[in-house]
N, C-alpha and C positions, 0 to 999 in steps of 0.2 A: 809291265803292269798287268794286272788281272782285272777282270770285269766282275769278280765276286764281291758282294758287300762286306764290309768289315764285320766281324762277329759282334753282336749286341753286348753291351756291358753287363756284367753279372748283377743281378738284382739281389738286394739284401734279404736274407730269410726272415720270415715272420716268426714270432715266438712259437707258433704252433708247429711250423716246419723244423725249428731248432730242436723241439721236443719229439720229433720223429713223424710229424703228419706228412701226408702226401702233398707235394708242392701244388699250388693252385695256379690256374691261368689268370694273371693280374688284370687283363683287359676284360675278361668275362665277369670277374668278381666286381670290379668297379662299376660296370654297366648294371649289374644287378643291384649293388648298393645305391646307385643313383635312382633306380627305380623305387626302391623302398623308402628312400629319404623324400622323394617327390611326393609320395602318398602321405607323408606326415605334415607337410607345410599346409597353410590354409588354402582354402579353395580359390581365393582370388589370386594365388601365386602359382596356380597349376596350369594356367592357360598358356600352354606351350604351343608353338608353331609346328608346322608340319616337318620343319627341318630339325626340330629338337629330337631328343632320344625317343625312339620308337619303343612303344610298349604293346607287347602282344596281349591281346584280350582273348581269353579262351571263355567261350560261352558254352554253358552246359545245355545240351540239346533237351529241350522239353519231350518228356515221354507221354504218349497217349496210352491211357489204360483202357484196354479192351479185354473183355472176358474171353474172347476167342483167339488168344495168342497161341502160336504154333508151339507145340511142346518141345520140339527139338531146339527152337531158338531159345526158349526159357532154359532148357538144360545147358545150352552152350554158354549162355550168360552167367549162370550159376558156376559153371566150371572155370570160367576165366576171371571171376570176381576175386578169388584169393590172389591170383597174379597181379591184378590191378592194385589190390591193397598193399601188397608187398612192395610193388614198384613205388607207390606213393610214399610209403614210410621210408624207402631207401633214399628217395629224392629229398624228403624233408630232413633226414638225418645228414645228408651231404651238405644241404644249405646251412644247418646249424654248425657243422664243423668249419665251414667257410667263415661264417660271422665270428666264431671264437677265435679263429686264427687271425683275423684281421682287426679285432677290437682294440688291440694294443698299438696299432700303428698310428702315427701322429697325423698324417694328412690323408684324409678320406674324401675325394672330391664328391660333391653331390650335384644334381641338376638344379638349376635356378630358373626362374621365369624369364630373366633377361637373357639366358644363354651363357652367363658368366659363371665358370664353375666355383663353387664354394667348398669350404672344408668344414665338417661337423667337428665342433670343439668339445662336445659332450659325448662320452662313450655310451654305447647302446645300453649297457648294463649299469650305468652310473645311477646313484641314489638321487641325483638331481631330477631324473625323470619321473619320480614318484615322491616329489618333495613333501607334499601333505601327509602322505603315510609315513614319512620319517619324522616330521615335526610333532605329530600327535602323540606317539609314545614317548618321545623325549619330554614334552610338557607334562604328560601324566607322571612320568617317572620323577621328575624334579618337584611337582606338587606333592607326590607320596613321600619324598625325602623331607619335605618341609613339614608335613602334617603328622607324620608318624611320632616323632618325639613329643608333639604337643598332646596328642591323644594317649600316649603311654602314661601321662601323668594324670589323666582324667579317671573318674570313677569307672568301675568295671562295666557297669551298665550304661554305656555310651554308644551312640551310633551316629554315623555322618555319611551322607551321600551328597556328591557334587556333580552336576550335570552341565554340559556345554552343548547347546542346541539339542536338548533332550537326550543327549549320549552321556552315560556315566563316565567321568574321568577320575573319580576318586570314590571308593567305597569302603566303609569300615562297619562291620557288624550290622549290616543293612537289614538283615532278615530277622534281627532279634526284636520281639515284640516288647515295647516300653511304653510307660504311661506318657502320654503326649501333652497332658494339661491343655491349655488353651489353643495349642496347635490343631486340635481336633475341629476347632471352628472352620478351618479351611475346607474340611470335608462338607460341612453344613452349607457353607457359602456356595461351593461348586453345585451341590445338589439342588439348592434353593433356586439358583439362576437357571438351572436345567429344567426343573419340575414345576416351577412357578413361573408366571409371566414377570419378567424383571421390571416391566413398567406399570404393573398393577399396583394398587394401593388397598390398604385396610381401613374399612370405614366404620366409624363409630356413629350410631344413628340416635337421634333424639325424637322420641314419639310421645304421643298423649292419648289416654283413654277417654279424655273428655273433650269439650269444645270451648272455644273463646266465645262466651256469651255475648260480650259487647266489644270484642276486640282486645280486651285487656286482662280478662279473667279466664283461666283455665279451670273448668270444673272437673277435677280429678287429679291424676298423677302425671308427672313428667318423667318418662322412662329413658334411662341412659343405656344404650344397648351396645354393649362391647363388641368389637370387630377384630380383636386380637392385636391392636395397635400397642407396641411395647413402649413408645416414646411419647404417649400423651402426657402433658406436663403443663404446669402453671408457668407463667413467665418468670416468677420469682425463683422457682426451683431450676428452671433451665438457665438462669443467669448466674448460678453459683459458679465460683472460680474452677472447681473441679469438674464441671460440665462444659467447659470452654470448648467450642468447636463441634459439639454433638448435635446431631439432628433431634428435633422435637416437634410434636403437633401442639399447637398452642390452645389450651383450653380456655384461657382469658378471652380469646377472640369468640369462642362459642357463646360464652356469657354475655359478651357485648351484642352479638347478633340476635340472641334471644330477647334481650332488652329492646333492641332497635325494632323488633316486630310490634312492640306496643304492649306486650304482656308485662303486667305489673302485679298479677296475683295468681298464685297456684293454690287451689283449695286442698289438694292432696299433699304429696310429697315427692322429692326426687327419688326415683327407685333404680337401683343398679341392677342390670341383667347381664350376667357373664356366661350365659348358657352355650355360647359358641364352643367353648372348650369344656373339658371335664373339670371337676372340682379338685383335682390333685395338684397341691401347691409345690411339691418338690420331688426329688428322686430319692429313693430309700437309701441308696449308698452315700449320699451326701452327708458329711457331719453337719450337725445342727447350726453350728457357728456360722456357716456360709450364709444362712438366711438371717441370723440375729446381727451379724456384722455387716449386713447389707451388700455382701458380694454377689448375691442374686436375690431378686424380689420374689415374694410369694406369687407363684404363677397364676395368671388369671387372664381371661379374655378381655376383662375390663380392669385396667390398671392405671393409675395416675401417680405421678411423681415417684415411680419405682416402689410404690407401697410405703413410702416414708411420710409420716405426719410431720407437723410444724416443729416438733421438738427433736426431730431427727430420729425418732424411733420407728422401727419397721413394725407395721401393723399386722394383725392376725388375719383380718378379713379385708383383702384388698378391693373387693367389689363394694362393700359397704363404705370403704374409705373413699372411693371414687365418687360415690353419690354424695358424701358429706362435703368433699371439696367443691363440687359444683353448686351444692346449696349454699355454701358460704360465698362463692363468687357472686351468685344471683343476689342474695340478700345484701352484700355490700354495694350493689348497684341500685338498691331500692326496690327489688322485687320481693313481695311477701309470700312466703311459703308456710302454710299453716301447719304442716306436719313434719316430723323429723324424717331424716333420710332413712331409707330401707333397701332390702334386697328383695328381688321378685323376678317375675317373667313377663315380658310385655305381651299383651294380648295380640292375636294374629291380625285383628281388624283395627289396630292402632292407627292413628293419624300421624304421618311423619311431619314434623316441623322443619327439620334440617339434618344434615350430616356432615361430619368433617373427616377428611381423609388424611391418612398417614403420608410420610414420604414413600417413594416408590420402593418396591422389594429390593431393587439394586441399591438404593440409598441405605436401606436397612441392612443389607449385607455389608456395605462399607462400615457402617456404625458397628456391626458386630465384630468384624475383623480388626479395623484400625483402633477401636477403643476397647477391644476385647469384652464387649458387653454381653455378660452372661444371660441376662434376662431377654434381651433381643434375640440371642441365638436360641434359646429355649422355647420362645413363642413361635419362631419360625418353624422349629421342629414340629410343634403341634399343628401349624398350618400345613406342613408337608403330609401330615396325617390325614387331614381334611381333604387335601387335594387328591388323594387316592380313594376318596369315597368312604374312608373310615372316620372314627371319632377324632375330635380335636384332643388327642392325648399324646403324652411323650412316647408311651409305647408303640402306638400306631406310627408316629413320626419316625422313630427309631428304625421300624420295620421297613419303611420306605427308603431310609438312608442305607439300610443294608442290602436292598434290592439294587439301589443304585450303585453301590460298590461293586456288587457282583457282576453287574452289567457294564461297568466303566472300562474294563480292559487293563486296569491298573493292577499292579501286583498286590493282591489282597490277602494272601496267606498271612496269618497272624493278627489281623485286624479285627477287633471286636470292641463293642462300646454299648453303654446303656444310657447315654445322654448325648447332648449335642455340644455342650459347652466345654466338655473336658474336665468338669469339676470332679467326677467320679474317679476314685482310685482304681476302679475295675476297668477303665478304658485302656485299650492297647492298640498301638499302630507301629508300624515299622518306618525306618528312614527310607527304605525303598518305596513304600507307598506315598509318603508325604512328598518326597522329591519329585517323584513322577507326577503327582497331582499338580504341584507348583509348576512343573515344566510343560504340562499338557496344554495349557492355555497360552503359553508364551509370556515373555517379559512385558508385553504391552496389552496384555488382556485385562479384563474387568476385575479379576481377583488380584492380580499384581497392582492394579492402580488403587486398591482399597487398603494395601498394606501400609503399616505405620512408617514414618520417615523420621530419622533423628532430628531433634530440635523443633519439630512440629507437633501440633495437638495429636495425641495418640499415646500409645504405650511406649514409644520411643522418645518422648519429649525430653527426657533427661539422660539418655543414654547415647553413647557413640557420637559425642559432640565434637570431636577433633577430626580434622581432615586427615586422610581422605575418605575415611568411612562415613563421615556426615553426609557427603554429598554423593556417596556410591551405594548406600545400603537401603533396601526396603524390606521389611521383614514382619513376620507374625511372631509375637512373643508368646510364651507359655510359662506360667509360674504356679507351682504349689510348694508345700513345705519342702518336699524332697524331689522336686522336678524343676528344671530350668530348660527351655526349649526355644529354638529359633529356626524359622524356615521362611525362605523368600528368595530375593534376588540380590546379587552383587555385581556391580559394573567394574571390571578390573581396570589396571592402568592401560592395558592394551585395548580397551573398549569392548571387551567380552562380557557378555551378560551370562553369569553363572547362576543357576538355580540350585538351591541346596536345602537340606534339612538336617539340623543337629539337635539330638535329643540327649539329655544328661539326667539320668536317675540316680540319686545319690544314696539310696538304700536306707540305712537307719539313721543317718545324720541329715540335718537340713542343708539346704543350699547355702554356700558361703562365697565369699569374694573370689576364691581361687576358681570356683566353677564359672563364674561370670567372666573371669579373666581368660578362661578357656575358650570361651566363645569369641572374645576379642582377638586372641592369638590365631584362631582358626581363620577369622575374617582376614586378618592382616596377611596371612599366608597365601590366601586366595587372591589377594589383590595382584600378585606377580604373575598370575597365569595369563597366557601361556609363557613360561620361562623356557624358551627354546628358539633356535635360529629362525629368523623371519623367512617367510615363504620365497620372497623375491631373491634371497641370497642363495636359495637352493634350486631355483628354477634352471632349466637347461640353458646353456650359454648360447648366444646368437652365432650362427655360422660365420665364418670368415673366409677371405680369399686364401687360396694356398700359399704357403711360405715358399719364398724363392721363385 
């Protein structure tokens, strides 16, 4: 017999060794792999005892900086630095070769907190270790595959952008400036909430230049001073079926309060004062039919019932009409008014009887967005002009909006406009701008909460009534003869909130059913996002005990 140990059994070659790589020391590599794996486990699993694998920690010595360093030492360090860099690079390259050589091995033991060796079941370079980075492009590619055939049938001037957590996941002609129609109201909403106090209100004041001689008679006029309230209305006007759900300031209650003060006679007249804003009633580029058809009221700081009289006709002078409506309300309650209603300016030393406040600016923004209220939007634009110390004009307000866009950080190239309601054919925005604006505040923000919902009062009350769109969609509509637009939020089947903007300009023809169907098909395709493997199916597998 001999005292020599029997030769160790031959180890199976690694793939790298079979390809010609230098054989590695297995024990050394396994120890190195154990150290790397231990650093990847949670901290609470790293508390190893002194008997566990030792890890040498090399601490870089701190160097004190002194201006009086010996020049010979400095030169020596500079001379040795290239050798140190070369040695470091060589060591790093050797470690990389070792990792590549052993990646394909089935059983790689790693250190565990309990001391029991485990085997990493997911390779170092597996896609499972970057699962989210794999899922996102797959989901975006599948969304693109669903949407491209739909958009191929749409008019040439169509754009669409979809965002997931403010990150674009689909973009189609997003930089092309298109007519937005009422989607432009989203810009006014955002700027109004930013530049005006969302909790502030617009006040209509009632003052007199005379005094109640005996508590019941006003010697002089009763002035109705407009404060820019766009929803001042009588109860009968606000109660019309087409006004259901809309905010309003009740002028009937004003008449009741004046009567309740004991006033029974006004020796002058009810005088309307709209000098808070300028006297420009519309925008030059609006077709005249917008006003005559009642799509927007004649703009005035003093406006009642959208400037519509009892016969349904839009009046030419909204200020005089407001004074006439209050005159009628007071007379119907038994107050004698000796002169006919008129238009004028309240004296600075007038005595205030009372004032009535509008809904808050925030509530007016909801009115403008959810019901696509052109008049409310345009009067907010004039208020924006006033807020900047300028006149209460459309031009001043548009200037404030342009400044807001420039400072917003949103993609503003190609964005231009001359009003706030989107009625002008000269307005232009991009899907990149609108989608970024929608996503900037998030799906739970104030603008998102003001959007129309299918089947509820608003511009979507008769659209997208079938599930799942009915309970998944919130959006701002936009409609002109050659424009249909939709921007907002869609909750997908996987409970993802996608912000989006879809603008369709039909050119020389009017919008038809096919264009509206394009909107529906786009939304239905979005519902499946993200169409990709679930993250938990791609995450690294849990380590297992070694086989055998």
